[in-house]
Gaussian input, Z-matrix of N, CA and C with variables (Angstrom, degrees):
# hf/3-21g

backbone

0 1
 N
 C     1     B1
 C     2     B2     1     A1
 N     3     B3     2     A2     1     D1
 C     4     B4     3     A3     2     D2
 C     5     B5     4     A4     3     D3
 N     6     B6     5     A5     4     D4
 C     7     B7     6     A6     5     D5
 C     8     B8     7     A7     6     D6
 N     9     B9     8     A8     7     D7
 C    10    B10     9     A9     8     D8
 C    11    B11    10    A10     9     D9
 N    12    B12    11    A11    10    D10
 C    13    B13    12    A12    11    D11
 C    14    B14    13    A13    12    D12
 N    15    B15    14    A14    13    D13
 C    16    B16    15    A15    14    D14
 C    17    B17    16    A16    15    D15
 N    18    B18    17    A17    16    D16
 C    19    B19    18    A18    17    D17
 C    20    B20    19    A19    18    D18
 N    21    B21    20    A20    19    D19
 C    22    B22    21    A21    20    D20
 C    23    B23    22    A22    21    D21
 N    24    B24    23    A23    22    D22
 C    25    B25    24    A24    23    D23
 C    26    B26    25    A25    24    D24
 N    27    B27    26    A26    25    D25
 C    28    B28    27    A27    26    D26
 C    29    B29    28    A28    27    D27
 N    30    B30    29    A29    28    D28
 C    31    B31    30    A30    29    D29
 C    32    B32    31    A31    30    D30
 N    33    B33    32    A32    31    D31
 C    34    B34    33    A33    32    D32
 C    35    B35    34    A34    33    D33
 N    36    B36    35    A35    34    D34
 C    37    B37    36    A36    35    D35
 C    38    B38    37    A37    36    D36
 N    39    B39    38    A38    37    D37
 C    40    B40    39    A39    38    D38
 C    41    B41    40    A40    39    D39
 N    42    B42    41    A41    40    D40
 C    43    B43    42    A42    41    D41
 C    44    B44    43    A43    42    D42
 N    45    B45    44    A44    43    D43
 C    46    B46    45    A45    44    D44
 C    47    B47    46    A46    45    D45
 N    48    B48    47    A47    46    D46
 C    49    B49    48    A48    47    D47
 C    50    B50    49    A49    48    D48
 N    51    B51    50    A50    49    D49
 C    52    B52    51    A51    50    D50
 C    53    B53    52    A52    51    D51
 N    54    B54    53    A53    52    D52
 C    55    B55    54    A54    53    D53
 C    56    B56    55    A55    54    D54
 N    57    B57    56    A56    55    D55
 C    58    B58    57    A57    56    D56
 C    59    B59    58    A58    57    D57
 N    60    B60    59    A59    58    D58
 C    61    B61    60    A60    59    D59
 C    62    B62    61    A61    60    D60
 N    63    B63    62    A62    61    D61
 C    64    B64    63    A63    62    D62
 C    65    B65    64    A64    63    D63
 N    66    B66    65    A65    64    D64
 C    67    B67    66    A66    65    D65
 C    68    B68    67    A67    66    D66
 N    69    B69    68    A68    67    D67
 C    70    B70    69    A69    68    D68
 C    71    B71    70    A70    69    D69
 N    72    B72    71    A71    70    D70
 C    73    B73    72    A72    71    D71
 C    74    B74    73    A73    72    D72
 N    75    B75    74    A74    73    D73
 C    76    B76    75    A75    74    D74
 C    77    B77    76    A76    75    D75
 N    78    B78    77    A77    76    D76
 C    79    B79    78    A78    77    D77
 C    80    B80    79    A79    78    D78
 N    81    B81    80    A80    79    D79
 C    82    B82    81    A81    80    D80
 C    83    B83    82    A82    81    D81
 N    84    B84    83    A83    82    D82
 C    85    B85    84    A84    83    D83
 C    86    B86    85    A85    84    D84
 N    87    B87    86    A86    85    D85
 C    88    B88    87    A87    86    D86
 C    89    B89    88    A88    87    D87
 N    90    B90    89    A89    88    D88
 C    91    B91    90    A90    89    D89
 C    92    B92    91    A91    90    D90
 N    93    B93    92    A92    91    D91
 C    94    B94    93    A93    92    D92
 C    95    B95    94    A94    93    D93
 N    96    B96    95    A95    94    D94
 C    97    B97    96    A96    95    D95
 C    98    B98    97    A97    96    D96
 N    99    B99    98    A98    97    D97
 C   100   B100    99    A99    98    D98
 C   101   B101   100   A100    99    D99
 N   102   B102   101   A101   100   D100
 C   103   B103   102   A102   101   D101
 C   104   B104   103   A103   102   D102
 N   105   B105   104   A104   103   D103
 C   106   B106   105   A105   104   D104
 C   107   B107   106   A106   105   D105
 N   108   B108   107   A107   106   D106
 C   109   B109   108   A108   107   D107
 C   110   B110   109   A109   108   D108
 N   111   B111   110   A110   109   D109
 C   112   B112   111   A111   110   D110
 C   113   B113   112   A112   111   D111
 N   114   B114   113   A113   112   D112
 C   115   B115   114   A114   113   D113
 C   116   B116   115   A115   114   D114
 N   117   B117   116   A116   115   D115
 C   118   B118   117   A117   116   D116
 C   119   B119   118   A118   117   D117
 N   120   B120   119   A119   118   D118
 C   121   B121   120   A120   119   D119
 C   122   B122   121   A121   120   D120
 N   123   B123   122   A122   121   D121
 C   124   B124   123   A123   122   D122
 C   125   B125   124   A124   123   D123
 N   126   B126   125   A125   124   D124
 C   127   B127   126   A126   125   D125
 C   128   B128   127   A127   126   D126
 N   129   B129   128   A128   127   D127
 C   130   B130   129   A129   128   D128
 C   131   B131   130   A130   129   D129
 N   132   B132   131   A131   130   D130
 C   133   B133   132   A132   131   D131
 C   134   B134   133   A133   132   D132
 N   135   B135   134   A134   133   D133
 C   136   B136   135   A135   134   D134
 C   137   B137   136   A136   135   D135
 N   138   B138   137   A137   136   D136
 C   139   B139   138   A138   137   D137
 C   140   B140   139   A139   138   D138
 N   141   B141   140   A140   139   D139
 C   142   B142   141   A141   140   D140
 C   143   B143   142   A142   141   D141
 N   144   B144   143   A143   142   D142
 C   145   B145   144   A144   143   D143
 C   146   B146   145   A145   144   D144
 N   147   B147   146   A146   145   D145
 C   148   B148   147   A147   146   D146
 C   149   B149   148   A148   147   D147
 N   150   B150   149   A149   148   D148
 C   151   B151   150   A150   149   D149
 C   152   B152   151   A151   150   D150
 N   153   B153   152   A152   151   D151
 C   154   B154   153   A153   152   D152
 C   155   B155   154   A154   153   D153
 N   156   B156   155   A155   154   D154
 C   157   B157   156   A156   155   D155
 C   158   B158   157   A157   156   D156
 N   159   B159   158   A158   157   D157
 C   160   B160   159   A159   158   D158
 C   161   B161   160   A160   159   D159
 N   162   B162   161   A161   160   D160
 C   163   B163   162   A162   161   D161
 C   164   B164   163   A163   162   D162
 N   165   B165   164   A164   163   D163
 C   166   B166   165   A165   164   D164
 C   167   B167   166   A166   165   D165
 N   168   B168   167   A167   166   D166
 C   169   B169   168   A168   167   D167
 C   170   B170   169   A169   168   D168
 N   171   B171   170   A170   169   D169
 C   172   B172   171   A171   170   D170
 C   173   B173   172   A172   171   D171
 N   174   B174   173   A173   172   D172
 C   175   B175   174   A174   173   D173
 C   176   B176   175   A175   174   D174
 N   177   B177   176   A176   175   D175
 C   178   B178   177   A177   176   D176
 C   179   B179   178   A178   177   D177
 N   180   B180   179   A179   178   D178
 C   181   B181   180   A180   179   D179
 C   182   B182   181   A181   180   D180
 N   183   B183   182   A182   181   D181
 C   184   B184   183   A183   182   D182
 C   185   B185   184   A184   183   D183
 N   186   B186   185   A185   184   D184
 C   187   B187   186   A186   185   D185
 C   188   B188   187   A187   186   D186
 N   189   B189   188   A188   187   D187
 C   190   B190   189   A189   188   D188
 C   191   B191   190   A190   189   D189
 N   192   B192   191   A191   190   D190
 C   193   B193   192   A192   191   D191
 C   194   B194   193   A193   192   D192
 N   195   B195   194   A194   193   D193
 C   196   B196   195   A195   194   D194
 C   197   B197   196   A196   195   D195
 N   198   B198   197   A197   196   D196
 C   199   B199   198   A198   197   D197
 C   200   B200   199   A199   198   D198

   B1=1.4586
   B2=1.5091
   B3=1.3287
   B4=1.4721
   B5=1.5182
   B6=1.3216
   B7=1.4426
   B8=1.5352
   B9=1.3350
   B10=1.4654
   B11=1.5351
   B12=1.3191
   B13=1.4548
   B14=1.5402
   B15=1.2818
   B16=1.4726
   B17=1.5334
   B18=1.2956
   B19=1.4710
   B20=1.5028
   B21=1.3168
   B22=1.4632
   B23=1.5301
   B24=1.3228
   B25=1.4703
   B26=1.5504
   B27=1.2873
   B28=1.4728
   B29=1.5467
   B30=1.3632
   B31=1.4576
   B32=1.5500
   B33=1.3083
   B34=1.4632
   B35=1.5317
   B36=1.2948
   B37=1.4752
   B38=1.5506
   B39=1.3199
   B40=1.4730
   B41=1.5345
   B42=1.2877
   B43=1.4651
   B44=1.5358
   B45=1.3269
   B46=1.4576
   B47=1.5202
   B48=1.3185
   B49=1.4701
   B50=1.5255
   B51=1.3138
   B52=1.4574
   B53=1.5195
   B54=1.3398
   B55=1.4615
   B56=1.5219
   B57=1.3151
   B58=1.4553
   B59=1.5243
   B60=1.3180
   B61=1.4549
   B62=1.5335
   B63=1.3139
   B64=1.4772
   B65=1.5008
   B66=1.3397
   B67=1.4607
   B68=1.5080
   B69=1.3034
   B70=1.4726
   B71=1.5269
   B72=1.3246
   B73=1.4626
   B74=1.5339
   B75=1.2951
   B76=1.4543
   B77=1.5342
   B78=1.3040
   B79=1.4575
   B80=1.5274
   B81=1.3093
   B82=1.4584
   B83=1.5146
   B84=1.3141
   B85=1.4717
   B86=1.5131
   B87=1.3013
   B88=1.4667
   B89=1.5228
   B90=1.3476
   B91=1.4560
   B92=1.5376
   B93=1.3170
   B94=1.4546
   B95=1.5129
   B96=1.3016
   B97=1.4584
   B98=1.5229
   B99=1.3148
   B100=1.4527
   B101=1.5372
   B102=1.3066
   B103=1.4489
   B104=1.5319
   B105=1.3141
   B106=1.4590
   B107=1.5053
   B108=1.3344
   B109=1.4610
   B110=1.5396
   B111=1.2927
   B112=1.4759
   B113=1.5181
   B114=1.3076
   B115=1.4636
   B116=1.5290
   B117=1.3335
   B118=1.4731
   B119=1.5313
   B120=1.2923
   B121=1.4331
   B122=1.5359
   B123=1.3453
   B124=1.4643
   B125=1.5234
   B126=1.3287
   B127=1.4601
   B128=1.5143
   B129=1.3187
   B130=1.4629
   B131=1.5302
   B132=1.3052
   B133=1.4591
   B134=1.5168
   B135=1.3189
   B136=1.4663
   B137=1.5388
   B138=1.3186
   B139=1.4657
   B140=1.5318
   B141=1.3105
   B142=1.4555
   B143=1.5281
   B144=1.3041
   B145=1.4614
   B146=1.5204
   B147=1.3004
   B148=1.4506
   B149=1.5232
   B150=1.2911
   B151=1.4714
   B152=1.5132
   B153=1.3225
   B154=1.4722
   B155=1.5343
   B156=1.3302
   B157=1.4468
   B158=1.5238
   B159=1.3492
   B160=1.4769
   B161=1.5128
   B162=1.3097
   B163=1.4605
   B164=1.5149
   B165=1.3162
   B166=1.4523
   B167=1.5180
   B168=1.3067
   B169=1.4619
   B170=1.5323
   B171=1.3180
   B172=1.4611
   B173=1.5349
   B174=1.3072
   B175=1.4620
   B176=1.5125
   B177=1.3248
   B178=1.4636
   B179=1.5070
   B180=1.3245
   B181=1.4662
   B182=1.5196
   B183=1.2840
   B184=1.4673
   B185=1.5273
   B186=1.3283
   B187=1.4687
   B188=1.5259
   B189=1.3050
   B190=1.4682
   B191=1.5249
   B192=1.3260
   B193=1.4636
   B194=1.5243
   B195=1.2723
   B196=1.4681
   B197=1.5083
   B198=1.3227
   B199=1.4685
   B200=1.5087
   A1=108.60
   A2=115.58
   A3=119.44
   A4=114.58
   A5=117.52
   A6=120.58
   A7=109.16
   A8=115.81
   A9=120.66
   A10=107.92
   A11=117.20
   A12=119.20
   A13=110.06
   A14=116.28
   A15=121.43
   A16=109.28
   A17=117.35
   A18=122.23
   A19=114.57
   A20=119.14
   A21=121.16
   A22=112.71
   A23=116.73
   A24=120.12
   A25=111.71
   A26=119.21
   A27=122.62
   A28=111.59
   A29=120.33
   A30=119.89
   A31=113.36
   A32=117.72
   A33=120.93
   A34=110.45
   A35=116.21
   A36=121.50
   A37=113.52
   A38=116.95
   A39=120.30
   A40=112.96
   A41=117.81
   A42=121.56
   A43=109.20
   A44=116.54
   A45=121.88
   A46=113.46
   A47=117.55
   A48=121.66
   A49=109.15
   A50=116.83
   A51=121.29
   A52=110.28
   A53=115.76
   A54=120.50
   A55=107.47
   A56=115.78
   A57=122.29
   A58=110.43
   A59=115.12
   A60=121.01
   A61=110.30
   A62=114.66
   A63=122.69
   A64=113.77
   A65=116.39
   A66=122.85
   A67=108.42
   A68=116.89
   A69=122.80
   A70=109.03
   A71=116.34
   A72=121.97
   A73=113.39
   A74=119.55
   A75=120.86
   A76=111.49
   A77=118.39
   A78=121.29
   A79=110.72
   A80=118.45
   A81=121.02
   A82=111.15
   A83=117.07
   A84=121.26
   A85=111.19
   A86=117.45
   A87=122.73
   A88=113.22
   A89=115.65
   A90=119.85
   A91=114.56
   A92=117.65
   A93=121.48
   A94=114.95
   A95=115.68
   A96=121.57
   A97=111.30
   A98=118.95
   A99=120.76
   A100=113.00
   A101=118.13
   A102=121.25
   A103=111.08
   A104=118.51
   A105=120.02
   A106=113.37
   A107=116.75
   A108=121.83
   A109=111.84
   A110=117.04
   A111=122.90
   A112=110.53
   A113=116.67
   A114=121.86
   A115=115.59
   A116=117.21
   A117=118.89
   A118=112.90
   A119=117.00
   A120=121.80
   A121=111.26
   A122=116.18
   A123=119.63
   A124=111.19
   A125=118.59
   A126=122.89
   A127=109.34
   A128=117.15
   A129=122.34
   A130=108.20
   A131=116.95
   A132=122.40
   A133=108.53
   A134=115.83
   A135=122.86
   A136=112.09
   A137=116.96
   A138=118.94
   A139=111.45
   A140=115.14
   A141=124.39
   A142=113.15
   A143=115.96
   A144=122.46
   A145=108.77
   A146=115.59
   A147=120.20
   A148=109.28
   A149=115.32
   A150=121.42
   A151=107.97
   A152=117.38
   A153=118.84
   A154=111.38
   A155=115.16
   A156=123.73
   A157=114.29
   A158=117.07
   A159=120.41
   A160=108.22
   A161=116.50
   A162=120.86
   A163=109.29
   A164=115.86
   A165=121.93
   A166=108.99
   A167=117.78
   A168=119.21
   A169=113.83
   A170=117.07
   A171=120.40
   A172=109.03
   A173=115.73
   A174=122.89
   A175=107.86
   A176=115.93
   A177=121.93
   A178=107.21
   A179=115.37
   A180=120.76
   A181=109.54
   A182=116.62
   A183=122.03
   A184=109.64
   A185=117.28
   A186=119.09
   A187=112.47
   A188=118.09
   A189=121.31
   A190=113.59
   A191=118.35
   A192=119.70
   A193=113.49
   A194=118.89
   A195=122.31
   A196=115.24
   A197=116.68
   A198=120.17
   A199=108.26
   D1=125.59
   D2=-179.47
   D3=-111.49
   D4=-22.75
   D5=-178.96
   D6=-157.51
   D7=173.21
   D8=178.24
   D9=-119.09
   D10=142.86
   D11=174.25
   D12=-65.64
   D13=143.58
   D14=178.55
   D15=-56.89
   D16=131.86
   D17=177.55
   D18=87.50
   D19=-0.36
   D20=-177.58
   D21=-56.40
   D22=-41.97
   D23=-174.66
   D24=-93.64
   D25=-5.49
   D26=-175.36
   D27=-55.63
   D28=-46.08
   D29=-178.80
   D30=-71.06
   D31=-10.73
   D32=-175.50
   D33=-93.61
   D34=59.71
   D35=-174.42
   D36=-63.50
   D37=-27.54
   D38=-177.43
   D39=-97.42
   D40=9.32
   D41=-179.80
   D42=-65.53
   D43=122.11
   D44=-180.00
   D45=-106.57
   D46=-33.83
   D47=-176.33
   D48=-128.99
   D49=142.25
   D50=-178.07
   D51=-147.02
   D52=123.06
   D53=177.16
   D54=-112.39
   D55=108.03
   D56=176.89
   D57=-119.43
   D58=35.56
   D59=179.31
   D60=-75.66
   D61=165.26
   D62=178.27
   D63=60.08
   D64=48.39
   D65=173.96
   D66=-128.53
   D67=-165.59
   D68=177.30
   D69=-117.08
   D70=51.23
   D71=-171.69
   D72=-97.53
   D73=20.70
   D74=-174.27
   D75=-58.89
   D76=-43.49
   D77=-179.68
   D78=-73.21
   D79=-36.49
   D80=178.01
   D81=-66.11
   D82=-36.28
   D83=176.57
   D84=-64.99
   D85=-38.24
   D86=179.57
   D87=-74.59
   D88=-41.03
   D89=-168.90
   D90=-120.35
   D91=-8.65
   D92=-170.46
   D93=-70.35
   D94=153.48
   D95=176.34
   D96=-103.77
   D97=0.18
   D98=-177.69
   D99=-61.71
   D100=-23.52
   D101=179.87
   D102=-62.23
   D103=-31.72
   D104=-179.55
   D105=-66.90
   D106=-18.26
   D107=178.62
   D108=-84.41
   D109=-11.00
   D110=-175.42
   D111=-98.23
   D112=62.12
   D113=-168.85
   D114=-69.40
   D115=-29.59
   D116=-177.97
   D117=-108.74
   D118=13.20
   D119=-178.55
   D120=-67.08
   D121=132.75
   D122=177.96
   D123=-115.80
   D124=-14.47
   D125=179.87
   D126=-146.90
   D127=136.74
   D128=177.40
   D129=-143.66
   D130=138.88
   D131=174.08
   D132=-111.82
   D133=122.54
   D134=-179.45
   D135=-119.81
   D136=15.09
   D137=-173.78
   D138=-66.27
   D139=151.75
   D140=177.41
   D141=57.06
   D142=47.04
   D143=173.75
   D144=-114.75
   D145=91.06
   D146=-177.73
   D147=-145.84
   D148=161.58
   D149=172.15
   D150=-91.00
   D151=132.90
   D152=179.09
   D153=-55.06
   D154=133.55
   D155=177.12
   D156=66.88
   D157=16.62
   D158=177.07
   D159=-126.32
   D160=133.27
   D161=174.55
   D162=-132.44
   D163=157.87
   D164=176.42
   D165=-108.22
   D166=143.87
   D167=-179.12
   D168=-69.01
   D169=-19.77
   D170=179.66
   D171=-149.92
   D172=160.08
   D173=178.94
   D174=-83.70
   D175=120.24
   D176=176.06
   D177=-126.60
   D178=125.33
   D179=-179.75
   D180=-107.24
   D181=152.18
   D182=176.24
   D183=-56.14
   D184=141.87
   D185=177.49
   D186=-63.96
   D187=-15.54
   D188=-179.97
   D189=-83.91
   D190=-8.77
   D191=-176.62
   D192=-65.31
   D193=-26.71
   D194=179.28
   D195=-80.94
   D196=-9.14
   D197=-177.27
   D198=-83.78

């Protein structure tokens, strides 16, 4: 899994916990807008989301993650 379709999480208004570890979401975590749909989330696991043989020099999170 590399990205999420726009609006995927919108109907899940009561979602509190989400484990999306072990995917290829490194670019979605940096640039994605899906975080803004997770309005009631209190816990998320994003571990092991990287592209094989690619690393980033620093951790950058989407500006929407704090919402």
